[in-house]
C-alpha positions as CSV (number, residue, x, y, z in Angstrom):
1,M,-13.1,2.9,-22.1
2,D,-10.9,4.9,-24.4
3,L,-7.1,4.7,-24.7
4,Q,-6.4,7.7,-22.5
5,A,-8.4,6.2,-19.6
6,L,-6.6,2.9,-20.0
7,I,-3.2,4.7,-19.9
8,V,-4.2,6.6,-16.7
9,W,-5.3,3.3,-15.1
10,L,-1.9,1.7,-16.0
11,I,0.0,4.7,-14.6
12,I,-2.0,4.8,-11.4
13,G,-1.6,1.0,-11.0
14,A,2.2,1.2,-11.6
15,I,2.7,4.0,-9.1
16,A,0.4,2.4,-6.4
17,G,2.0,-1.1,-6.9
18,W,5.5,0.4,-6.6
19,L,4.6,2.4,-3.5
20,A,3.1,-0.8,-1.9
21,G,6.2,-2.8,-2.7
22,Q,8.4,-0.1,-1.1
23,I,6.2,0.2,2.0
24,M,5.9,-3.5,2.6
25,S,9.7,-4.0,3.0
26,G,10.2,-5.5,-0.3
27,G,11.3,-4.4,-3.7
28,G,9.0,-3.9,-6.6
29,F,7.7,-6.7,-8.7
30,G,8.8,-5.2,-12.1
31,L,6.6,-2.9,-14.2
32,V,4.0,-5.5,-15.1
33,G,3.8,-6.9,-11.5
34,D,3.5,-3.4,-10.0
35,I,0.7,-2.5,-12.4
36,I,-1.2,-5.7,-11.6
37,V,-0.8,-5.3,-7.8
38,G,-1.8,-1.6,-8.1
39,I,-4.9,-2.3,-10.2
40,I,-6.0,-5.1,-7.9
41,G,-5.3,-2.8,-4.9
42,A,-7.5,-0.1,-6.5
43,F,-10.4,-2.6,-6.8
44,I,-9.9,-3.7,-3.1
45,A,-9.9,-0.1,-2.0
46,G,-12.9,0.7,-4.2
47,W,-14.8,-2.1,-2.6
48,L,-13.6,-1.8,1.0
49,F,-13.5,2.0,1.6
50,P,-17.3,2.7,1.1
51,Y,-18.0,0.0,3.7
52,L,-15.7,1.7,6.2
53,G,-17.0,5.2,5.4
54,L,-13.6,6.4,4.1
55,H,-13.2,8.9,1.3
56,L,-9.8,10.3,0.4
57,G,-11.0,13.1,-1.9
58,A,-11.1,13.5,-5.6
59,G,-8.3,13.7,-8.0
60,I,-5.5,11.5,-9.1
61,I,-3.5,11.8,-5.9
62,G,-6.4,10.5,-3.9
63,E,-6.8,7.6,-6.4
64,I,-3.1,6.7,-6.1
65,I,-3.2,6.8,-2.3
66,A,-6.4,4.6,-2.2
67,A,-4.9,2.1,-4.7
68,A,-1.7,2.0,-2.8
69,I,-3.5,1.3,0.5
70,G,-5.5,-1.5,-1.3
71,A,-2.3,-2.9,-2.7
72,I,-0.7,-2.9,0.8
73,I,-3.7,-4.8,2.1
74,L,-3.4,-7.3,-0.8
75,L,0.4,-7.8,-0.1
76,F,-0.2,-8.2,3.6
77,V,-2.9,-10.9,3.1
78,A,-0.8,-12.6,0.4
79,R,2.2,-12.8,2.8
80,L,0.0,-14.2,5.6
81,V,-1.3,-16.9,3.3
82,R,2.1,-17.7,2.0
83,R,3.5,-18.2,5.6
84,A,0.6,-20.4,6.6
């Protein structure tokens, strides 16, 4: 993985994590927290979407949307676990 790909991953992770934090009725988690949540969300979406037969299209916008959906799922499950 070259430096340019790493920077793109970090930007997508930050945007997706910020979107998830805004949608899930909470503020962001700071830059580093948003990046971590977004990247983990991208892994969740990359693992889950093929099983469900979902494909959001190619391009950076589709990747951001998929990562944000995965991050929302991650935050939802984390809040359920925290309440239990």
